[in-house]
C-alpha positions as CSV (number, residue, x, y, z in Angstrom):
1,G,37.9,108.3,106.9
2,L,38.0,106.5,103.6
3,R,40.4,109.1,102.0
4,K,42.7,109.3,105.2
5,S,43.3,105.2,105.0
6,A,43.9,105.6,101.0
7,R,46.5,108.2,102.0
8,L,48.2,105.9,104.7
9,K,48.3,103.2,102.1
10,K,50.0,105.4,99.8
11,T,52.6,106.5,102.1
12,A,53.1,103.0,103.1
13,K,53.8,101.7,99.8
14,L,56.0,104.8,99.0
15,K,58.1,103.8,102.0
16,R,58.4,100.2,101.5
17,I,59.7,101.1,97.8
18,S,62.1,103.7,99.2
19,R,63.4,101.0,101.6
20,V,63.9,98.6,98.5
21,L,65.7,100.8,96.7
22,R,68.1,101.7,99.5
23,K,68.8,98.0,99.8
24,I,69.7,98.0,96.2
25,N,71.6,100.9,96.4
26,F,73.7,99.4,99.4
27,C,74.4,96.3,97.5
28,L,75.4,98.0,94.5
29,R,77.7,100.4,96.4
30,D,79.1,97.0,98.2
31,K,79.9,95.6,94.7
32,W,81.4,98.7,93.3
33,R,83.7,99.0,96.7
34,L,84.9,95.3,95.6
35,A,85.2,95.8,92.3
36,Q,87.5,98.8,93.1
37,K,89.6,96.6,95.3
38,K,89.8,94.0,93.2
39,H,91.2,96.4,90.7
40,I,93.7,97.9,92.9
41,Q,94.8,94.4,93.8
42,Y,95.3,93.8,90.1
43,L,97.4,97.2,89.6
44,K,99.6,96.5,92.4
45,E,100.2,92.9,91.3
46,T,101.3,94.0,87.8
47,R,103.4,96.7,89.1
48,L,105.3,94.0,91.0
49,I,105.5,91.8,88.1
50,R,106.9,94.7,85.8
51,I,109.6,95.6,88.6
52,L,110.7,92.0,88.8
53,R,111.0,91.8,85.0
54,S,113.0,95.3,84.5
55,E,115.2,94.0,87.3
56,K,115.9,90.6,85.3
57,G,116.3,92.8,82.1
58,L,113.4,91.2,80.6
59,P,110.7,93.3,78.3
60,V,108.2,94.5,80.9
61,R,105.1,95.4,78.7
62,G,104.5,92.1,76.8
63,Q,107.3,92.4,74.0
64,K,108.8,89.2,72.7
65,T,111.8,87.8,74.3
66,K,114.7,86.6,72.0
67,N,114.1,83.3,70.2
68,N,117.4,82.0,71.0
69,H,116.5,79.3,73.7
70,R,119.6,79.5,75.6
71,T,119.2,83.5,76.4
72,T,115.6,83.0,77.4
73,R,116.4,80.3,79.8
74,K,119.3,82.3,81.2
75,K,117.3,85.1,82.0
76,L,113.9,83.5,83.0
77,N,115.7,81.6,85.8
78,F,114.5,83.5,88.8
């Protein structure tokens, strides 16, 4: 009888461990999904900003606008 109970304890422990692991896995998957969603949102936003800037004739990828103050103001007036 002793060996059987010991075996049961072991399986119970393993089950508990697997349950915890499943929980952790689920949490991680959730976080990963959220991160992906945020990244996609960021990409969409940058695309929109790029389109707007290119339509206005402004540099798109972070180059400097002209130093002449009047021209920059004229272009930036949305």
